[in-house]
N, C-alpha and C positions, 0 to 999 in steps of 0.2 A: 387727602393726605397733603401735609405741608412739608416743603423742602426748605433747606437752608440751615444756617447755624442757629442754635438755641440762644437767643438773646433776650434780655429784659426789655420792657416797653420803652424806657428812655434810651437804651443802647440801640434799639431798632430805629428810633427816630434819628439818633446821631448818624447811624450808617446811611439812612435814607438821604439826609442832607448832603453827606460827603459824596455818595455815588451820583446824586443829581448834579452837584456842582462840577464834578469831574466830567460828567457827560456833556455839560454845556460849556465848560470853561476852556476847552482845547482850541477853540477857534480864535480866541483873543490874541494869544501870542503869534498867531499866523496872519493877523490882519495886515501887517506890512506886506507880506507876500501876496495876499489877495488884492490889495491896492495896486501893487506893481503889475500883477497879471492883468488887471483890468485897464491899466494905464490911465488912472484918474488921480485927481488931487483930493485934498482932505474934504473939501466941500461936497463933492459928489459922493465920496464914501460915506460921509455923515448922513446925507439924504437917504442913501440906500439902507443905512442902519436903522432908520425909522421903522422898517418893517417889523422888527422884533418887538419893540415896545408898543407899537400900534396893535399888533395881535394880542399882546399880553393885556393891554388895556381893555380890549373887547372881552376877553375871557374873564378877567377879574370883575367886569361889570355884570355879566350875565351867567357865569358858569356855576356859581356856588350852589343854587338849588338843584341843578342837574347832577352835580357831583354827589350831593347828599342822597339823591334818589338812586343813582347808580351804585353807590357804595365806594368808600375810599379805597378799599383793597383792590376791587376790580378795576378801578380807574388808575391807581398809582403804578401798579406793576408794569403795565405796558407803556405808560406815559413816559417814564424816564428813558428807556431805550429809544422811543420814538423821538425824543428831543435830540439825542445823539445822531439818529438817522437824518433828521431834518437839517441839522448843521452840515452833515456830510454831503447831502444833496445840494445845499446852498453853495458849498465850496466850488461847485462846477459852474457857477453862474458866469457868463461871458461879459456881462455888463452890469452897471449899477441898477438898472431897472429890473433885470432878472434877479439880481441879488435881493432887492427889496421884496419882490413877489415870493421868492423862496423863503425869506426870513419871516414873512407874516404868519404862516401856519406854525412855525417854530414858536413864535411869540404866544400864540393861542395855547399851545401845549405847556409852555412855561407858566402861564397864568394859572392853569389848572393845578399844576404841581405846587406852585406857591401857596394856593389856598389850602390844599390838602395838608402839606407839611407844617404850615404855621398853625392851623387849627389843631392838628394832631399834637404838636408840641405843647400848646396851651392845655388841651385835654389831658395830656400825660402829666403836666404839672399838677393839675387838680387831682388826678388819680393817685399820684405818689406823695402828694403834699410837700413838694420841693420844687424850687424854681430851676428850670432847665432851658429857658428860651434862649438866653445868650449863649449857653454852651452848645445848644443845638445849632445855632447859627455859626458858632466857631467851627463846627465840623463842615459846614458849607464852605467856609474860608479855607479849611484844610484841603477839601476836595479841589478848590480853585487853585490853591498853592501847588498841589500835585499836578494839576493840569498845566500850570505855567511851567514847571520844571520839565515835565514830560514833553510839552510842546517845544520848549527851548532845545532840548536834546534832539528831538526829531528834526527840527529845523536845522540845527547845526550839522546833522548828518546828511543834509541835502535831500531828505525824503519829501515828496510832494505833499501839499496840503490835502489833496484828495485821498491819497493812500493813508495819511496820518489819521484823518477823521473817520475813514472807514474802519480802521483799527479800533478807534474809540467806541464805535458801535458794538463791536464784539466784547470789549472790556465792560461796557455798560450792561450788556445782557448778562455777563458772568457775575458782575457785582450785584445786580438785582436778584439773581437766582440764589447767590450765596448768602446775602445779608437780609433780603426782604422776603424770601420764600415763606417764612413763617409769620409774616406781619399780619396782625389783626388790629383793626381800629380800636382806639380807646373809647370809653363811654363818653357820651355828651355831657357837657356842663349844664346845670339848670339855669334857665334864663326866664325872664318875664314874658317872653313871646314863644310861641311854637310855630307860627307860620313863617315861611321863608320867601320873601318877595323875590321876583326875578331880577329886579334892579336894585343894587346895593347903594341906596341913597345915603350920602354922608350927612351926619348931624353936625351941629356946631362944634361939639366936643371933638369929633373926629377930624374936623378941619384944623383945629388947633394942633392936634397930634401930627397932622400932615406938615404943618409949618415947622415942627421940630425936626422932621426928617429931611427937609429939602436940601440942606447943605451936604448931608451924608450921602443922599441919593445922587446928587450931581457929582460930588467928588469920587464916589465909588464908580459911577459910570465913566467919568473922565479917566480915572486910573486904569480901569479894565479895558476900555476901548482905545485909549490914546497913549498910554504910557510907553508901549513898545514903539509906536510911531514917533513919540517924543524923543526917545533915546536915539532912534535912527536919524531923525531930522536935525536935532541939536548937536549931537556928539558923534554922528556917523558910526554908531555902535553896531557890532555884528549881531547875527540872529540870536545867539545865546544870551548876550547881555541885554538885548532889547526884551526878550522874553523874561529874563530874570527880574526886570522891573515889575512885571505883572506878578511874579511869584513873591517878591519881597512885600509888595502891598498886601497880597492875600495872606502870607504867613503872619505878618504883624496884626492883621485884622483877626485872624484865627486865634492867635495867642491872647489878644485882648478879650475876645468874646469868651474864650475858654475859662478865664479867671474872673470875668466881670461879675458873675452872679454873686460870688461871695462878698464883693465890695458893695453891690447893690443891697444885699441883705443887711450888711452892717451899717450902711449910711442911708442913702436914698437914691432912687432912680434919677431925680433931678440933680443932685449933687455930683453923682458920677458922670452924668451926661455933660454938665457944664465944664467939668474938668477936662474931659476928652475933647470937647468942642474947642477949647483953647489950644490943645495939642494939634488939632486939625488945622487951625489957623496958622500955626507955626509951620506945619508941613506945606501948606499952600505957598507961604512966603519962600521957603527953601526951594521948592520946585520952580517958582517964578524967577528967582534971582540966581539960581545955581550956576557956578562957574565951571563945574566939572562933574563927571558922571557919579562919583562917590557922594557928592552933596545931593544930587537928584535922587539917588537911591535912598538916602536918609530921609529926604522929603517924602518920598512915596511910602517909606516905613511909617512915618508919623501920620500920614494920611490914612494908612491902614489902621493904626491905633485909634486915631481920633474919630473915624467914621464907623468903627466897629459896632458900637452898642446902640446908636440912636434908633435905627429901624427896629431891631429886636425889642427894645424897651417900649417903643410906640406900639408894636404889635401886641405885647403883653397888656399894655394899658387898654388898648381897644378890645381885646378878647375878654378881659376881666370885667368890662362894663356889663351890667345886667339888664340894660334897656332892650337889647335885641340879642338874637343868637350870635354866638361867637363868630361863626362863619360869615355872617353878614357884616359885622363890624370890621373884621379883618379884611374882607373884600373891599369895603368902602374905603378904608384907610389905604390899602395897597393900590387900588385902581387910581386914586387921585395922586398918590405919591409917584406913581409911574408916569404921570404927565411930565415930570422932570426928565425921565428917560426918553419920553416922546419928543420933547423939545430940545433936550440936551445934545444928542448926536449931531443934528444939522447945525445948531447954534455954535457948538464947539468946533465943528468942522469948518464952518465959514470963518469963525474968528481965527482959527489956526491958519487958514489959507491966506487971509488978508492982513492979519496983524501978528502972526507968529504963534506957534503952538504953546509958548509959555503963557501968553495972554488967555488962552482957553482955560487954564487952571486958575488964573487970577480972578475969573468971574465968580469963583466960589466964595470970596470974602464977604460980599453983602449978605449972602444966605447964611453964612456962619453967624452973623449978628442976629438975624431972625431966629435961628435955632437957639442961640443963647438966651434970648429974651423970652421964648415960649417954653423952655425946658421944664419949667415948674409944673406943667400939665402932666408930666410923667409920674408925679407923686413926690411929695416932700417928706414922707416917712419911710423908714427902712422897709424894704420890700418884703422881708420875712414875715412881717405882721399881716400882710395882705393875703397870704396863702393859707389854706386850711391846714389843720393838723393832719398827720398822716392817717390816723384812724378815722377821723371825721371825713376826710376826702374819700377814702375807700368806701365808706358806708354810703355816702351820698352818690358816689359814682355807680355803685352796685345797684342802687335804687332807680337809677336812670340809665340803664344799659342801652347802648345804641344798637339798633337792629340793622346791621349791614349784611 
């Protein structure tokens, strides 16, 4: 017996992205409180934050074949609440070392969820014959936006981080039960390989796609990890305004992703990406030179708009390659792209501690140039032509039903 709301396959994916993002996103507006409780500077906090991306990198490297063997449904339903539980436990850490050690298993869980949801989004595109990857990621941003607002309100009320994140665990369990109780994995897409290696080795084409995503990955990580601390340090903002910076970034990222697919269908992934890369560059400049909180919030809004589509477009490009199974190409792309998250937190933390937190955001400008120059690898033709027709997609998908 399946429980939960009756939803279509794409709506189930949207809900999964949103619940997942809410489950993981509530800790970020509370990072200033965690930093203050541990009594450390930005550099030490940045080092402790390595735990999450390091665990994620490990699972993205080796987890894909195990997830295929276990079955996406059996893996996904417990994984999302476990992410929330992991963050709730990490909030009790008394020191940066303990925070690092508690964040590592959370990162392992995050990597597993990332593989499942991104592969499912691609398979659902194939099943229904319509592009949904950017919109699926928009619901991730919606979940993060909700987490930012919720975290800001909870912080403003003076409720402790530990109680706050324990409440998120309960909300996560409820969300999974309500929206994902009836989830069934979509059929696999046909590829030229059937074997799934244990190590997701990146090909040359995947490395070019990684280059496209670097600026967005760094600026997304910087905005989520450091925007609240930026508002506290630069403008002495209160808890709600600091958390609101996270929410503004996530809201603008969500809005961009929600509407991006129609633009990609009409124009091309490369054209849309390059336009938004320019927007991201302007956002970096505003945050770097901002004289007042309102200008900084505008900068974070533009960073959300500019960074919103690069990673989803790269995931689609990787998953649609037919040289290897989609799960392997997605894992190969994501595991290398997450190296930026691995290096980003300590680098940005030390930059913020020694040269000011504005400079931490300025580091994104060289990567913006790299992303602009390599964006052509996303595809120069309108994306609609690259997806199968609805009838053809359903027929092919039915012929290759996945045995979960």
